[in-house]
FILUMKE-807088 format. One record per residue (C-alpha): residue number from 1; x, y, z. Coordinates in nm, 2 decimals, padded with zeros to 4 digits. Each point is the difference from the previous one (the first is absolute). Example, Ala and Ser with C-alpha at 12.3 -4.5 7.8 and 13.67 -1.06 7.14 Angstrom:
<1,<01.23,-00.45,00.78>>
<2,<00.14,00.34,-00.07>>
***
This chain:
<1,<-02.43,-01.99,-05.32>>
<2,<00.36,00.00,-00.18>>
<3,<00.26,-00.07,00.21>>
<4,<00.34,00.15,-00.12>>
<5,<00.33,-00.13,00.09>>
<6,<00.25,00.27,-00.06>>
<7,<00.26,-00.28,-00.04>>
<8,<-00.20,-00.17,-00.24>>
<9,<-00.10,00.25,-00.25>>
<10,<00.23,00.25,-00.24>>
<11,<00.07,00.32,00.07>>
<12,<-00.18,00.14,-00.21>>
<13,<-00.30,-00.20,00.07>>
<14,<00.02,00.15,00.40>>
<15,<00.06,00.36,-00.14>>
<16,<-00.31,-00.04,-00.16>>
<17,<-00.18,-00.11,00.24>>
<18,<00.14,00.26,00.27>>
<19,<-00.05,00.29,-00.26>>
<20,<-00.36,-00.11,-00.05>>
<21,<-00.04,-00.07,00.47>>
<22,<00.14,00.26,00.08>>
<23,<-00.18,00.30,-00.14>>
<24,<-00.05,00.29,-00.10>>
<25,<00.35,00.13,00.10>>
<26,<00.11,00.35,00.01>>
<27,<00.26,00.09,-00.27>>
<28,<00.35,00.19,00.05>>
<29,<00.08,00.26,-00.32>>
<30,<00.39,-00.02,00.13>>
<31,<00.25,00.20,-00.18>>
<32,<00.34,-00.07,00.10>>
<33,<00.35,00.07,-00.13>>
<34,<00.28,-00.14,-00.02>>
<35,<00.37,00.10,00.04>>
<36,<00.10,00.16,-00.35>>
<37,<-00.33,00.22,00.05>>
<38,<-00.21,-00.23,-00.23>>
<39,<-00.38,00.05,00.09>>
<40,<-00.22,-00.35,00.06>>
<41,<-00.39,-00.03,00.03>>
<42,<-00.21,-00.31,00.06>>
<43,<-00.30,-00.11,00.17>>
<44,<-00.01,-00.25,00.30>>
<45,<-00.34,-00.16,00.15>>
<46,<00.19,-00.19,00.29>>
<47,<-00.04,00.34,00.17>>
<48,<-00.07,00.18,00.31>>
<49,<-00.02,00.19,00.32>>
<50,<00.13,-00.14,00.30>>
<51,<00.07,00.26,00.27>>
<52,<-00.08,00.38,00.11>>
<53,<00.29,00.07,00.28>>
<54,<00.19,-00.05,-00.24>>
<55,<-00.12,00.05,-00.30>>
<56,<00.04,-00.32,-00.23>>
<57,<-00.04,-00.14,-00.29>>
<58,<00.03,-00.32,-00.15>>
<59,<-00.02,-00.14,-00.34>>
<60,<00.22,-00.35,-00.23>>
<61,<00.17,00.03,-00.37>>
<62,<-00.02,-00.35,00.04>>
<63,<00.25,-00.18,-00.19>>
<64,<-00.13,-00.18,-00.35>>
<65,<-00.15,-00.32,00.03>>
<66,<00.12,-00.10,-00.36>>
<67,<00.35,00.09,00.02>>
<68,<00.04,00.09,00.40>>
<69,<00.13,00.34,-00.13>>
<70,<-00.01,00.33,00.17>>
<71,<-00.17,00.34,-00.07>>
<72,<00.12,00.31,-00.08>>
<73,<-00.17,00.21,00.36>>
<74,<00.09,-00.31,00.22>>
<75,<00.43,00.05,-00.13>>
<76,<-00.07,00.33,-00.06>>
<77,<-00.13,00.04,00.38>>
<78,<00.33,-00.11,00.12>>
<79,<00.22,00.16,-00.20>>
<80,<-00.20,00.30,00.12>>
<81,<-00.18,-00.02,00.29>>
<82,<-00.31,00.27,-00.07>>
<83,<-00.30,-00.05,-00.17>>
<84,<-00.31,00.19,-00.09>>
<85,<-00.36,-00.24,00.07>>
<86,<-00.25,00.20,-00.23>>
<87,<-00.37,-00.17,-00.02>>
<88,<-00.14,-00.10,-00.32>>
<89,<-00.44,00.09,-00.02>>
<90,<-00.21,-00.07,-00.30>>
<91,<00.15,00.27,-00.21>>
<92,<00.33,-00.11,00.00>>
<93,<00.00,-00.39,-00.01>>
<94,<00.02,-00.07,-00.38>>
<95,<00.36,00.15,00.10>>
<96,<00.09,-00.10,00.26>>
<97,<-00.06,-00.38,-00.14>>
<98,<00.21,00.11,-00.36>>
<99,<00.29,00.09,00.26>>
<100,<00.01,-00.35,00.12>>
<101,<00.11,-00.11,-00.26>>
<102,<00.38,-00.18,-00.05>>
<103,<00.12,00.28,-00.14>>
<104,<00.43,-00.03,00.01>>
<105,<00.21,00.21,00.28>>
<106,<00.02,00.33,-00.06>>
<107,<-00.38,00.07,-00.16>>
<108,<-00.13,00.30,00.10>>
<109,<-00.35,-00.15,00.10>>
<110,<-00.09,00.36,00.09>>
<111,<-00.03,00.06,-00.42>>
<112,<-00.09,-00.34,-00.12>>
<113,<-00.30,00.02,00.22>>
<114,<-00.07,00.41,-00.04>>
<115,<00.00,00.12,00.29>>
<116,<00.19,00.30,00.12>>
<117,<00.33,-00.07,00.27>>
<118,<00.00,00.36,00.26>>
<119,<00.26,00.00,00.19>>
<120,<-00.04,-00.11,00.44>>
<121,<00.06,00.19,00.30>>
<122,<00.19,-00.23,00.16>>
<123,<00.12,-00.27,-00.21>>
<124,<00.20,-00.04,-00.35>>
<125,<-00.29,-00.23,-00.14>>
<126,<-00.28,00.24,-00.23>>
<127,<-00.36,00.01,00.09>>
<128,<-00.29,-00.09,-00.25>>
<129,<-00.14,00.29,-00.05>>
<130,<-00.38,-00.16,-00.07>>
<131,<00.00,-00.15,00.30>>
<132,<-00.23,00.15,00.29>>
<133,<00.23,-00.14,00.25>>
<134,<00.40,00.02,-00.02>>
<135,<00.16,-00.14,00.37>>
<136,<00.38,00.07,00.00>>
<137,<00.20,-00.31,00.16>>
<138,<00.28,-00.09,00.12>>
<139,<00.12,-00.40,-00.01>>
<140,<00.05,-00.12,00.37>>
<141,<00.08,-00.34,-00.09>>
<142,<-00.06,-00.24,-00.28>>
<143,<-00.04,-00.36,00.10>>
<144,<-00.01,-00.31,-00.26>>
<145,<-00.21,-00.26,00.09>>
<146,<00.15,-00.25,-00.24>>
<147,<00.24,-00.06,-00.27>>
<148,<-00.21,-00.21,-00.20>>
<149,<-00.26,00.14,-00.31>>
<150,<-00.33,00.14,00.12>>
<151,<00.21,00.09,00.43>>
<152,<-00.10,00.36,00.02>>
<153,<00.23,00.28,00.14>>
<154,<-00.17,00.23,00.27>>
<155,<00.12,00.31,-00.06>>
<156,<-00.11,00.19,00.33>>
<157,<-00.03,00.41,-00.06>>
<158,<-00.01,00.26,00.24>>
<159,<-00.23,00.31,-00.11>>
<160,<00.18,00.30,00.02>>
<161,<-00.27,00.27,-00.16>>
<162,<-00.35,-00.05,-00.16>>
<163,<-00.11,00.15,-00.31>>
<164,<-00.39,00.04,-00.03>>
<165,<-00.23,00.17,-00.25>>
<166,<-00.20,00.24,00.18>>
<167,<-00.28,-00.13,-00.25>>
<168,<-00.03,-00.33,00.10>>
<169,<-00.15,00.10,00.40>>
<170,<-00.32,00.06,00.12>>
<171,<-00.07,00.31,00.24>>
<172,<00.11,-00.17,00.22>>
<173,<00.32,00.01,-00.16>>
<174,<00.04,-00.37,00.07>>
<175,<00.09,-00.21,-00.34>>
<176,<-00.38,-00.03,-00.13>>
<177,<-00.02,-00.41,-00.15>>
<178,<-00.22,00.13,-00.32>>
<179,<00.24,00.24,-00.08>>
<180,<00.33,-00.14,-00.02>>
<181,<-00.19,-00.30,-00.15>>
<182,<00.34,-00.27,00.03>>
<183,<00.03,-00.31,-00.15>>
<184,<00.10,-00.40,00.13>>
<185,<00.16,-00.33,-00.10>>
<186,<-00.25,-00.27,-00.08>>
<187,<00.11,-00.30,-00.14>>
<188,<00.14,-00.09,-00.31>>
<189,<-00.09,00.33,-00.24>>
<190,<-00.31,00.17,00.22>>
<191,<00.02,00.27,00.26>>
<192,<-00.25,00.12,00.17>>
<193,<-00.14,00.47,00.00>>
<194,<-00.01,00.05,00.37>>
<195,<-00.29,00.29,-00.10>>
<196,<-00.34,00.01,-00.04>>
<197,<-00.19,-00.29,00.10>>
<198,<00.25,-00.22,00.11>>
<199,<00.13,00.22,00.31>>
<200,<-00.25,-00.09,00.29>>
<201,<-00.01,00.15,00.37>>
<202,<00.07,-00.25,00.26>>
<203,<-00.03,00.20,00.32>>
<204,<00.30,-00.10,00.25>>
<205,<-00.14,-00.17,00.35>>
<206,<00.20,00.25,00.18>>
<207,<-00.05,00.17,00.34>>
<208,<-00.36,-00.28,00.03>>
<209,<00.03,-00.34,00.09>>
<210,<-00.26,-00.21,-00.25>>
<211,<-00.29,-00.25,00.13>>
<212,<00.22,-00.21,-00.26>>
<213,<-00.25,-00.25,-00.22>>
<214,<-00.02,-00.19,00.30>>
<215,<-00.20,00.29,00.21>>
<216,<-00.22,-00.05,-00.28>>
<217,<-00.35,-00.19,00.00>>
<218,<00.00,-00.38,-00.15>>
<219,<-00.24,00.06,-00.24>>
<220,<00.15,00.32,-00.07>>
<221,<00.35,-00.17,-00.09>>
<222,<-00.15,-00.27,-00.14>>
<223,<-00.11,00.18,-00.27>>
<224,<-00.08,-00.17,-00.34>>
<225,<00.01,00.37,-00.18>>
<226,<00.27,00.22,00.22>>
<227,<00.39,-00.09,-00.10>>
<228,<00.30,00.03,00.24>>
<229,<00.09,00.29,-00.11>>
<230,<-00.38,00.15,00.09>>
<231,<00.01,-00.21,00.34>>
<232,<00.29,00.23,00.08>>
<233,<-00.14,00.28,-00.03>>
<234,<-00.21,-00.11,00.28>>
<235,<00.19,-00.14,00.22>>
<236,<00.19,00.38,-00.03>>
<237,<-00.23,00.12,00.25>>
<238,<00.09,00.05,00.38>>
<239,<-00.39,-00.13,00.10>>
<240,<-00.31,-00.06,-00.18>>
<241,<-00.19,00.25,-00.05>>
<242,<-00.27,00.09,00.10>>
<243,<-00.35,-00.20,-00.10>>
<244,<-00.38,00.05,00.01>>
<245,<-00.22,-00.22,00.18>>
<246,<-00.35,00.05,-00.07>>
<247,<-00.13,-00.19,-00.20>>
<248,<-00.26,00.23,-00.19>>
<249,<00.33,00.26,-00.02>>
<250,<00.23,-00.27,-00.17>>
<251,<-00.31,-00.07,-00.29>>
<252,<-00.01,00.35,-00.03>>
<253,<00.38,-00.01,-00.06>>
<254,<00.08,-00.27,-00.20>>
<255,<-00.29,00.07,-00.24>>
<256,<00.13,00.35,-00.03>>
<257,<00.37,-00.08,-00.11>>
<258,<-00.11,-00.34,-00.18>>
<259,<-00.19,00.23,-00.24>>
<260,<-00.04,-00.27,-00.28>>
<261,<-00.29,-00.25,00.28>>
<262,<-00.35,00.04,-00.03>>
<263,<-00.06,-00.11,00.42>>
<264,<00.16,-00.16,00.26>>
<265,<00.00,-00.31,-00.15>>
<266,<00.20,00.07,-00.25>>
<267,<00.34,00.05,00.23>>
<268,<00.23,-00.28,00.02>>
<269,<00.36,-00.08,00.08>>
<270,<00.12,00.05,-00.33>>
<271,<-00.17,00.31,-00.03>>
<272,<00.13,00.18,00.26>>
<273,<00.37,-00.16,-00.05>>
<274,<-00.01,00.11,-00.29>>
<275,<-00.12,00.36,00.07>>
<276,<00.28,00.03,00.29>>
<277,<00.23,-00.11,-00.30>>
<278,<-00.08,00.31,-00.16>>
<279,<-00.01,00.23,00.25>>
<280,<00.40,-00.16,00.10>>
<281,<00.08,00.06,-00.35>>
<282,<-00.09,00.37,00.05>>
<283,<00.20,00.00,00.34>>
<284,<-00.32,00.06,00.23>>
<285,<00.12,-00.27,00.27>>
<286,<-00.29,00.09,00.26>>
<287,<-00.24,00.02,-00.26>>
<288,<00.07,-00.36,-00.05>>
<289,<00.04,-00.11,00.29>>
<290,<-00.38,00.18,00.11>>
<291,<-00.17,-00.22,-00.28>>
<292,<00.15,-00.30,00.07>>
<293,<-00.02,00.05,00.34>>
<294,<-00.39,00.09,-00.06>>
<295,<-00.06,-00.32,-00.19>>
<296,<00.10,-00.23,00.30>>
<297,<-00.18,00.22,00.24>>
<298,<-00.31,-00.06,-00.25>>
<299,<00.01,-00.35,-00.07>>
<300,<00.09,-00.12,00.39>>
***
């Protein structure tokens, strides 16, 4: 395993490793305005949500590593303590990237990126009309993490208003991850599109306490077929489900589930674990438990 000491490599090398490892990262498409009223728009992937009460978002326009200069967004936020954070979906990705060019101060990135500025209700900076979620914020504080190239500047933003395109909501009124179609940053030039097959669901273990992977019988736990993720699904049940005990019933059940087998002599641990794996991929957790337990009862 490669071991990296931040003090022994260049800032640019460290930057590449951090951005490659800490990913995907959401993107804050930050709209600010300077003291003379000039708008600015730029994306930042050092960004996340940190509190709901009060509602706090933080993003970081870091100092440029190449020359230690500061970004216009950071300078604007110090002059006018307001910002609009617009989210970036797939339809906006290329335009958001274009706006990140090092344009001269006073250049309007809305115009350069072909985006539509719309007036905010509580703050001076404009919203991006094309963004499906626009968040008006006041800047509570800016924490400077250093004065060398690459040092971050944490812009702590308190949400005043959120504007959400109703077309991205599901029937329950919640934001639908498929409809919002967000993108996120990886390392280098890479992005990730958070929709389609890249989305998967893991139910939070709230309200129940699972048996844990250590509570799974050893022969199942040491499976050569099931992954750690799949074992975690098995370990999420509150108790091991009901299992068949009569040999005749077990054999009939196994042959019914393992449809490709000709007779009981072909029932193997591997075939059972592979079938259990298929069930887990479909989130059929109790069925997966049933076939695993049936096999070991049959062999006992």
